[in-house]
C-alpha positions, 0 to 999 in steps of 0.5 A, a space after each residue: 213437893 208438889 209431886 209429894 202432895 199429889 201421891 198423898 192427895 191420890 192415896 186419901 182419895 183411894 183410902 176414902 173412896 171404897 171403890 177406888 181402893 178395890 180398883 187399885 187392889 184389882 190392879 195389883 191383884 190382876 198383875 200378880 195373877 198374870 206374873 204366876 199364871 205366866 210361870 205356871 205356863 212354863 213350868 214343866 210340872 203343872 197338869 193340864 185338864 187331860 192329864 189331872 183326869 188321867 192321873 185321877 182314873 189310873 188313882 182310883 183304879 185297882 187293876 191295870 186299864 187298857 188304852 182303849 178303856 182311858 180314851 173312853 174314861 177320860 175322853 181322848 180323840 184315840 189311842 194315839 193321845 191317850 199314850 201321849 198323855 201317859 208319857 207326859 205324866 210318866 215324865 211329870 213323875 220323873 221330873 218331880 222325883 214323885 213316889 210313883 210310877 206308871 207301869 206296863 201291866 197285863 197289857 194295860 197301865 197301872 199306878 204303882 209305887 216305885 220299888 225303892 219306896 217299899 220299905 218305907 211302907 212295910 210297917 203299914 202293910 197289912 198281910 192279906 190272906 184271901 189270896 194265900 196259897 198253900 206251898 202246894 198250890 204255888 208249886 202247881 201254879 209255878 208249873 203252869 206258868 213256867 210250862 203253859 199250855 199244859 194237861 193236868 197229867 203233865 202237871 201230875 207227872 212233874 209233881 209226883 201227886 194227884 193235883 185235882 183239888 189244888 188245880 180247881 182251887 187256882 181256877 176258881 180264885 182266878 189264878 189259872 184258866 183253861 186255855 183250849 184242849 189238846 189234840 191227843 185222845 180225849 182232848 183233855 183241857 189245857 190249863 195257862 195263867 190268867 191276866 190277874 196272874 201277870 197283875 199280881 206279879 206286876 208282869 206285862 207279859 208271861 215271857 217277862 217271868 225270870 229265866 227258869 234256868 237263872 232261878 236255879 242258879 
């Protein structure tokens, strides 16, 4: 009874005294915070400030970002620290079964949706015709992609038609660029694909294009 009386008296004191009441709650609140903090610290899915900043920058970027660019934007010490954080974030996405992944695209890194989620979002997608290419332009672009660098005359020989206007459109829209000049008479311009071409196709390098012979099967 004596023990019960003291407990009751202590509770009465706390209830009557706002300061003691607040102090008691703070005591247990602090304990709860410590427990949660310990669990958070052990969790592999918690992002620190560096990872959060990296994730935010990749999320808002509409194009791949090079390691050098990420070092500047995120404030990393060097490229090694940037790559370490990229790998950590990749691991987070993997463990969390996230619909996102970080891909190596055109010499940089880009946050993209995992392929198995494409069909889910298909009803929400709206076709953007601003980059729409005609069949003739696609054929010309394909020839340049697989045969580059090459001259306009070589493209026209393969297609069997004049491609001056189409070539100009591809250059103006950023799919094709001049990459040098041939050593033959008149030093004609050589054409090749751009970084934008790699980005649109989700490729890191032009060598990652599907093998031409395999496409013919």
